[in-house]
C-alpha positions in Angstrom: 140.8 217.4 223.2 140.3 220.3 225.6 142.9 222.6 227.0 144.5 221.5 230.3 143.7 223.6 233.4 146.2 226.2 234.6 145.3 225.5 238.2 148.0 222.8 239.0 150.7 224.9 237.3 149.8 228.0 239.3 149.7 225.9 242.5 153.2 224.6 241.8 154.5 228.1 240.9 153.2 229.7 244.1 154.5 226.7 246.1 158.0 227.3 244.6 157.7 231.1 245.1 156.8 230.6 248.8 159.7 228.2 249.3 162.2 230.4 247.5 161.3 233.4 249.7 161.4 231.4 252.9 157.6 231.4 253.4 155.4 228.5 254.4 153.0 227.5 251.7 149.5 226.6 252.9 146.6 225.2 250.8 142.9 225.4 251.7 140.9 222.4 250.5 137.2 221.8 250.2 136.7 218.3 251.7 134.5 215.8 250.0 134.4 212.0 249.4 137.3 212.2 247.0 139.7 213.8 249.5 141.8 211.7 251.9 142.6 213.9 254.9 142.4 213.5 258.7 138.7 214.3 259.3 139.4 215.4 262.9 141.0 218.5 261.4 138.2 219.4 259.0 136.2 222.5 259.9 133.1 223.7 258.1 133.9 221.3 255.2 137.4 222.7 254.7 140.9 221.9 255.8 144.0 224.1 255.7 147.2 222.1 255.1 150.9 223.1 255.4 152.5 221.9 252.2 156.0 223.2 253.1 159.0 221.0 252.5 159.6 220.7 256.3 156.1 219.6 257.0 155.6 217.0 254.3 157.2 213.8 253.1 156.9 212.5 249.5 155.1 215.7 248.3 153.8 215.4 244.8 152.1 218.4 243.3 150.5 216.7 240.3 148.1 217.8 237.6 145.2 215.8 239.0 146.1 215.2 242.7 148.3 216.6 245.5 149.7 213.8 247.6 152.0 213.7 250.6 152.5 212.3 254.1 152.4 214.6 257.2 152.1 214.3 260.9 148.8 215.3 262.6 148.8 215.2 266.4 151.9 213.1 266.3 150.4 210.5 263.9 151.7 210.1 260.3 148.8 210.4 257.8 148.6 210.0 254.0 147.0 213.0 252.4 145.4 212.8 248.9 143.6 215.8 247.5 142.2 216.4 244.0 143.6 219.7 242.6 140.0 220.7 241.8 139.2 220.8 245.5 142.0 223.4 246.3 140.4 226.8 247.0 143.6 228.7 247.8 147.4 228.6 248.1 149.1 231.3 250.1 152.1 232.2 252.3 151.3 231.8 256.0 153.6 234.7 256.9 152.2 237.3 254.5 148.9 235.9 253.2 150.1 236.5 249.7 148.8 233.9 247.3 145.9 233.1 245.1 142.3 231.8 245.4 140.7 229.4 243.0 137.2 228.3 242.1 136.5 224.8 243.5 135.7 222.4 240.6 133.6 219.3 240.9 135.6 216.1 240.9 136.1 214.5 237.4 138.0 211.3 237.1 141.0 211.5 234.7 140.0 210.7 231.1 140.8 207.1 230.0 142.7 208.3 227.0 144.7 211.0 228.8 148.5 210.4 228.9 149.4 208.7 232.1 145.8 208.7 233.4 145.8 204.9 234.0 148.9 205.2 236.2 148.5 208.7 237.8 144.8 208.6 238.7 142.9 206.7 241.4 141.3 203.6 239.9 137.6 203.7 239.9 135.4 200.7 240.6 132.6 200.0 238.1 129.6 197.8 238.3 131.4 195.5 235.8 134.0 194.7 238.5 131.3 193.3 240.8 130.2 189.7 240.2 126.4 189.0 239.9 124.9 188.5 243.3 127.8 190.3 245.0 126.9 193.6 246.5 130.5 194.8 246.3 131.2 194.7 250.0 130.4 197.2 252.7 128.2 200.0 251.4 128.5 201.9 254.7 132.1 202.9 254.0 132.8 205.6 251.3 135.0 204.5 248.5 138.6 205.8 249.1 141.0 206.7 246.4 143.8 204.1 245.9 147.4 205.2 245.5 149.6 203.6 242.9 153.3 203.9 242.7 154.5 205.3 239.4 158.1 204.8 238.5 
């Protein structure tokens, strides 16, 4: 079994540092088909998100995904971002923070602890009955959120 990434731990640490010092933590995310963000706010394939406690509801800074609710142009949206897609976290007021290499999306390993509950379930060809094309192919597959207690 390989070593876990330090990236989610560093994101959580810098988020806490920003909050403790009264700064507003922002993350920059490379948007792809595995991110669930308001597309109207995506510029050049990236989005910058305020992940401060006053701007988010139900913020979860997990090892695989960052999830929260936020208001965009007055509308509440669910945001779901793979940690690998985060390219930076920084304090809006000072710019102090850290940049990261964007990693390609890899679904959580089936044998990983909590992977079945924490990750977004993936559809496989075995889930589709013969003769069934699986529904609309025009829409990209969206991650599904599960409640973990």
